[in-house]
PDB file of N, CA, C and O in Angstrom:
ATOM      1  N   UNK A   1       5.680   7.974  -9.567  1.00  0.00           N
ATOM      2  CA  UNK A   1       6.298   6.917  -8.801  1.00  0.00           C
ATOM      3  C   UNK A   1       7.019   5.952  -9.741  1.00  0.00           C
ATOM      4  O   UNK A   1       6.625   5.763 -10.892  1.00  0.00           O
ATOM      5  N   UNK A   2       8.056   5.364  -9.231  1.00  0.00           N
ATOM      6  CA  UNK A   2       8.839   4.426 -10.018  1.00  0.00           C
ATOM      7  C   UNK A   2       8.432   2.999  -9.657  1.00  0.00           C
ATOM      8  O   UNK A   2       8.437   2.615  -8.488  1.00  0.00           O
ATOM      9  N   UNK A   3       8.080   2.229 -10.675  1.00  0.00           N
ATOM     10  CA  UNK A   3       7.783   0.814 -10.453  1.00  0.00           C
ATOM     11  C   UNK A   3       9.100   0.050 -10.531  1.00  0.00           C
ATOM     12  O   UNK A   3       9.836   0.178 -11.509  1.00  0.00           O
ATOM     13  N   UNK A   4       9.398  -0.740  -9.511  1.00  0.00           N
ATOM     14  CA  UNK A   4      10.664  -1.470  -9.485  1.00  0.00           C
ATOM     15  C   UNK A   4      10.424  -2.957  -9.265  1.00  0.00           C
ATOM     16  O   UNK A   4       9.357  -3.369  -8.810  1.00  0.00           O
ATOM     17  N   UNK A   5      11.432  -3.751  -9.593  1.00  0.00           N
ATOM     18  CA  UNK A   5      11.362  -5.191  -9.368  1.00  0.00           C
ATOM     19  C   UNK A   5      11.325  -5.485  -7.863  1.00  0.00           C
ATOM     20  O   UNK A   5      10.748  -6.488  -7.443  1.00  0.00           O
ATOM     21  N   UNK A   6      11.943  -4.610  -7.047  1.00  0.00           N
ATOM     22  CA  UNK A   6      11.934  -4.778  -5.590  1.00  0.00           C
ATOM     23  C   UNK A   6      10.509  -4.795  -5.057  1.00  0.00           C
ATOM     24  O   UNK A   6      10.169  -5.635  -4.223  1.00  0.00           O
ATOM     25  N   UNK A   7       9.677  -3.881  -5.529  1.00  0.00           N
ATOM     26  CA  UNK A   7       8.280  -3.833  -5.079  1.00  0.00           C
ATOM     27  C   UNK A   7       7.565  -5.129  -5.395  1.00  0.00           C
ATOM     28  O   UNK A   7       6.891  -5.702  -4.539  1.00  0.00           O
ATOM     29  N   UNK A   8       7.716  -5.591  -6.630  1.00  0.00           N
ATOM     30  CA  UNK A   8       7.028  -6.808  -7.064  1.00  0.00           C
ATOM     31  C   UNK A   8       7.532  -8.024  -6.302  1.00  0.00           C
ATOM     32  O   UNK A   8       6.738  -8.857  -5.864  1.00  0.00           O
ATOM     33  N   UNK A   9       8.844  -8.131  -6.142  1.00  0.00           N
ATOM     34  CA  UNK A   9       9.439  -9.316  -5.534  1.00  0.00           C
ATOM     35  C   UNK A   9       9.148  -9.418  -4.039  1.00  0.00           C
ATOM     36  O   UNK A   9       8.724 -10.473  -3.566  1.00  0.00           O
ATOM     37  N   UNK A  10       9.368  -8.347  -3.294  1.00  0.00           N
ATOM     38  CA  UNK A  10       9.264  -8.417  -1.844  1.00  0.00           C
ATOM     39  C   UNK A  10       7.884  -8.087  -1.288  1.00  0.00           C
ATOM     40  O   UNK A  10       7.487  -8.627  -0.255  1.00  0.00           O
ATOM     41  N   UNK A  11       7.154  -7.211  -1.960  1.00  0.00           N
ATOM     42  CA  UNK A  11       5.863  -6.788  -1.427  1.00  0.00           C
ATOM     43  C   UNK A  11       4.684  -7.190  -2.297  1.00  0.00           C
ATOM     44  O   UNK A  11       3.545  -7.168  -1.832  1.00  0.00           O
ATOM     45  N   UNK A  12       4.930  -7.558  -3.550  1.00  0.00           N
ATOM     46  CA  UNK A  12       3.844  -7.911  -4.453  1.00  0.00           C
ATOM     47  C   UNK A  12       2.993  -6.711  -4.828  1.00  0.00           C
ATOM     48  O   UNK A  12       1.809  -6.859  -5.132  1.00  0.00           O
ATOM     49  N   UNK A  13       3.586  -5.520  -4.810  1.00  0.00           N
ATOM     50  CA  UNK A  13       2.842  -4.298  -5.114  1.00  0.00           C
ATOM     51  C   UNK A  13       3.364  -3.655  -6.388  1.00  0.00           C
ATOM     52  O   UNK A  13       4.479  -3.938  -6.826  1.00  0.00           O
ATOM     53  N   UNK A  14       2.554  -2.792  -6.977  1.00  0.00           N
ATOM     54  CA  UNK A  14       2.947  -2.054  -8.173  1.00  0.00           C
ATOM     55  C   UNK A  14       3.778  -0.820  -7.822  1.00  0.00           C
ATOM     56  O   UNK A  14       4.704  -0.467  -8.552  1.00  0.00           O
ATOM     57  N   UNK A  15       3.452  -0.166  -6.713  1.00  0.00           N
ATOM     58  CA  UNK A  15       4.097   1.092  -6.341  1.00  0.00           C
ATOM     59  C   UNK A  15       4.763   0.985  -4.974  1.00  0.00           C
ATOM     60  O   UNK A  15       4.331   0.196  -4.134  1.00  0.00           O
ATOM     61  N   UNK A  16       5.825   1.783  -4.743  1.00  0.00           N
ATOM     62  CA  UNK A  16       6.531   1.731  -3.456  1.00  0.00           C
ATOM     63  C   UNK A  16       5.826   2.554  -2.374  1.00  0.00           C
ATOM     64  O   UNK A  16       6.424   3.448  -1.776  1.00  0.00           O
ATOM     65  N   UNK A  17       4.547   2.240  -2.128  1.00  0.00           N
ATOM     66  CA  UNK A  17       3.767   2.965  -1.124  1.00  0.00           C
ATOM     67  C   UNK A  17       3.290   1.976  -0.067  1.00  0.00           C
ATOM     68  O   UNK A  17       2.637   0.983  -0.388  1.00  0.00           O
ATOM     69  N   UNK A  18       3.619   2.250   1.194  1.00  0.00           N
ATOM     70  CA  UNK A  18       3.146   1.426   2.303  1.00  0.00           C
ATOM     71  C   UNK A  18       2.349   2.329   3.235  1.00  0.00           C
ATOM     72  O   UNK A  18       2.878   3.308   3.761  1.00  0.00           O
ATOM     73  N   UNK A  19       1.097   2.006   3.436  1.00  0.00           N
ATOM     74  CA  UNK A  19       0.214   2.783   4.303  1.00  0.00           C
ATOM     75  C   UNK A  19       0.249   2.148   5.684  1.00  0.00           C
ATOM     76  O   UNK A  19      -0.164   1.002   5.862  1.00  0.00           O
ATOM     77  N   UNK A  20       0.745   2.904   6.663  1.00  0.00           N
ATOM     78  CA  UNK A  20       0.880   2.391   8.026  1.00  0.00           C
ATOM     79  C   UNK A  20      -0.437   2.500   8.789  1.00  0.00           C
ATOM     80  O   UNK A  20      -1.228   3.406   8.525  1.00  0.00           O
ATOM     81  N   UNK A  21      -0.685   1.583   9.736  1.00  0.00           N
ATOM     82  CA  UNK A  21      -1.889   1.667  10.562  1.00  0.00           C
ATOM     83  C   UNK A  21      -1.877   2.946  11.408  1.00  0.00           C
ATOM     84  O   UNK A  21      -0.815   3.407  11.827  1.00  0.00           O
ATOM     85  N   UNK A  22      -3.063   3.514  11.657  1.00  0.00           N
ATOM     86  CA  UNK A  22      -3.145   4.766  12.406  1.00  0.00           C
ATOM     87  C   UNK A  22      -4.151   4.661  13.554  1.00  0.00           C
ATOM     88  O   UNK A  22      -4.995   5.543  13.709  1.00  0.00           O
ATOM     89  N   UNK A  23      -4.079   3.629  14.337  1.00  0.00           N
ATOM     90  CA  UNK A  23      -4.830   3.390  15.573  1.00  0.00           C
ATOM     91  C   UNK A  23      -6.093   4.219  15.797  1.00  0.00           C
ATOM     92  O   UNK A  23      -6.078   5.191  16.551  1.00  0.00           O
ATOM     93  N   UNK A  24      -7.163   3.837  15.151  1.00  0.00           N
ATOM     94  CA  UNK A  24      -8.451   4.456  15.392  1.00  0.00           C
ATOM     95  C   UNK A  24      -8.728   5.749  14.641  1.00  0.00           C
ATOM     96  O   UNK A  24      -9.839   6.273  14.714  1.00  0.00           O
ATOM     97  N   UNK A  25      -7.745   6.272  13.922  1.00  0.00           N
ATOM     98  CA  UNK A  25      -7.926   7.521  13.190  1.00  0.00           C
ATOM     99  C   UNK A  25      -8.538   7.266  11.819  1.00  0.00           C
ATOM    100  O   UNK A  25      -9.167   8.152  11.241  1.00  0.00           O
ATOM    101  N   UNK A  26      -8.355   6.071  11.307  1.00  0.00           N
ATOM    102  CA  UNK A  26      -8.852   5.730   9.981  1.00  0.00           C
ATOM    103  C   UNK A  26      -9.755   4.511  10.048  1.00  0.00           C
ATOM    104  O   UNK A  26      -9.733   3.754  11.018  1.00  0.00           O
ATOM    105  N   UNK A  27     -10.540   4.338   9.009  1.00  0.00           N
ATOM    106  CA  UNK A  27     -11.321   3.111   8.905  1.00  0.00           C
ATOM    107  C   UNK A  27     -10.760   2.287   7.749  1.00  0.00           C
ATOM    108  O   UNK A  27      -9.693   2.605   7.223  1.00  0.00           O
ATOM    109  N   UNK A  28     -11.448   1.265   7.361  1.00  0.00           N
ATOM    110  CA  UNK A  28     -10.943   0.376   6.319  1.00  0.00           C
ATOM    111  C   UNK A  28     -10.930   1.015   4.935  1.00  0.00           C
ATOM    112  O   UNK A  28     -10.281   0.487   4.032  1.00  0.00           O
ATOM    113  N   UNK A  29     -11.623   2.129   4.740  1.00  0.00           N
ATOM    114  CA  UNK A  29     -11.692   2.770   3.420  1.00  0.00           C
ATOM    115  C   UNK A  29     -10.311   3.203   2.919  1.00  0.00           C
ATOM    116  O   UNK A  29     -10.016   3.057   1.733  1.00  0.00           O
ATOM    117  N   UNK A  30      -9.465   3.732   3.802  1.00  0.00           N
ATOM    118  CA  UNK A  30      -8.132   4.161   3.392  1.00  0.00           C
ATOM    119  C   UNK A  30      -7.277   2.964   2.995  1.00  0.00           C
ATOM    120  O   UNK A  30      -6.578   3.011   1.983  1.00  0.00           O
ATOM    121  N   UNK A  31      -7.327   1.904   3.773  1.00  0.00           N
ATOM    122  CA  UNK A  31      -6.574   0.697   3.459  1.00  0.00           C
ATOM    123  C   UNK A  31      -7.008   0.118   2.122  1.00  0.00           C
ATOM    124  O   UNK A  31      -6.169  -0.282   1.315  1.00  0.00           O
ATOM    125  N   UNK A  32      -8.292   0.073   1.886  1.00  0.00           N
ATOM    126  CA  UNK A  32      -8.820  -0.445   0.623  1.00  0.00           C
ATOM    127  C   UNK A  32      -8.369   0.428  -0.545  1.00  0.00           C
ATOM    128  O   UNK A  32      -7.980  -0.092  -1.591  1.00  0.00           O
ATOM    129  N   UNK A  33      -8.417   1.738  -0.379  1.00  0.00           N
ATOM    130  CA  UNK A  33      -8.013   2.659  -1.447  1.00  0.00           C
ATOM    131  C   UNK A  33      -6.536   2.503  -1.795  1.00  0.00           C
ATOM    132  O   UNK A  33      -6.176   2.482  -2.972  1.00  0.00           O
ATOM    133  N   UNK A  34      -5.684   2.395  -0.787  1.00  0.00           N
ATOM    134  CA  UNK A  34      -4.249   2.228  -1.024  1.00  0.00           C
ATOM    135  C   UNK A  34      -3.984   0.899  -1.726  1.00  0.00           C
ATOM    136  O   UNK A  34      -3.196   0.844  -2.670  1.00  0.00           O
ATOM    137  N   UNK A  35      -4.626  -0.154  -1.278  1.00  0.00           N
ATOM    138  CA  UNK A  35      -4.449  -1.466  -1.900  1.00  0.00           C
ATOM    139  C   UNK A  35      -4.927  -1.470  -3.345  1.00  0.00           C
ATOM    140  O   UNK A  35      -4.261  -2.029  -4.217  1.00  0.00           O
ATOM    141  N   UNK A  36      -6.060  -0.859  -3.604  1.00  0.00           N
ATOM    142  CA  UNK A  36      -6.590  -0.794  -4.967  1.00  0.00           C
ATOM    143  C   UNK A  36      -5.719   0.048  -5.891  1.00  0.00           C
ATOM    144  O   UNK A  36      -5.712  -0.163  -7.104  1.00  0.00           O
ATOM    145  N   UNK A  37      -4.984   1.002  -5.322  1.00  0.00           N
ATOM    146  CA  UNK A  37      -4.111   1.865  -6.118  1.00  0.00           C
ATOM    147  C   UNK A  37      -2.765   1.212  -6.417  1.00  0.00           C
ATOM    148  O   UNK A  37      -1.977   1.758  -7.190  1.00  0.00           O
ATOM    149  N   UNK A  38      -2.485   0.045  -5.814  1.00  0.00           N
ATOM    150  CA  UNK A  38      -1.240  -0.661  -6.085  1.00  0.00           C
ATOM    151  C   UNK A  38      -0.236  -0.617  -4.960  1.00  0.00           C
ATOM    152  O   UNK A  38       0.877  -1.121  -5.114  1.00  0.00           O
ATOM    153  N   UNK A  39      -0.592  -0.028  -3.827  1.00  0.00           N
ATOM    154  CA  UNK A  39       0.299   0.035  -2.674  1.00  0.00           C
ATOM    155  C   UNK A  39       0.005  -1.082  -1.686  1.00  0.00           C
ATOM    156  O   UNK A  39      -0.842  -1.940  -1.937  1.00  0.00           O
ATOM    157  N   UNK A  40       0.707  -1.064  -0.567  1.00  0.00           N
ATOM    158  CA  UNK A  40       0.532  -2.071   0.475  1.00  0.00           C
ATOM    159  C   UNK A  40      -0.246  -1.448   1.629  1.00  0.00           C
ATOM    160  O   UNK A  40       0.320  -0.701   2.427  1.00  0.00           O
ATOM    161  N   UNK A  41      -1.525  -1.746   1.719  1.00  0.00           N
ATOM    162  CA  UNK A  41      -2.361  -1.233   2.805  1.00  0.00           C
ATOM    163  C   UNK A  41      -2.301  -2.160   4.001  1.00  0.00           C
ATOM    164  O   UNK A  41      -2.247  -3.379   3.839  1.00  0.00           O
ATOM    165  N   UNK A  42      -2.311  -1.592   5.210  1.00  0.00           N
ATOM    166  CA  UNK A  42      -2.267  -2.441   6.405  1.00  0.00           C
ATOM    167  C   UNK A  42      -3.245  -1.954   7.450  1.00  0.00           C
ATOM    168  O   UNK A  42      -3.346  -2.547   8.524  1.00  0.00           O
TER     169      UNK A  42
END
């Protein structure tokens, strides 16, 4: 993955990864994992 200034400036993330909500299919573990990895978990 490419780290860009856009990610840092607009999203405050290290990587250009946004994890979208999946209505009841996932629990908080996926969101936490994505956030800890440098992406934007929601």
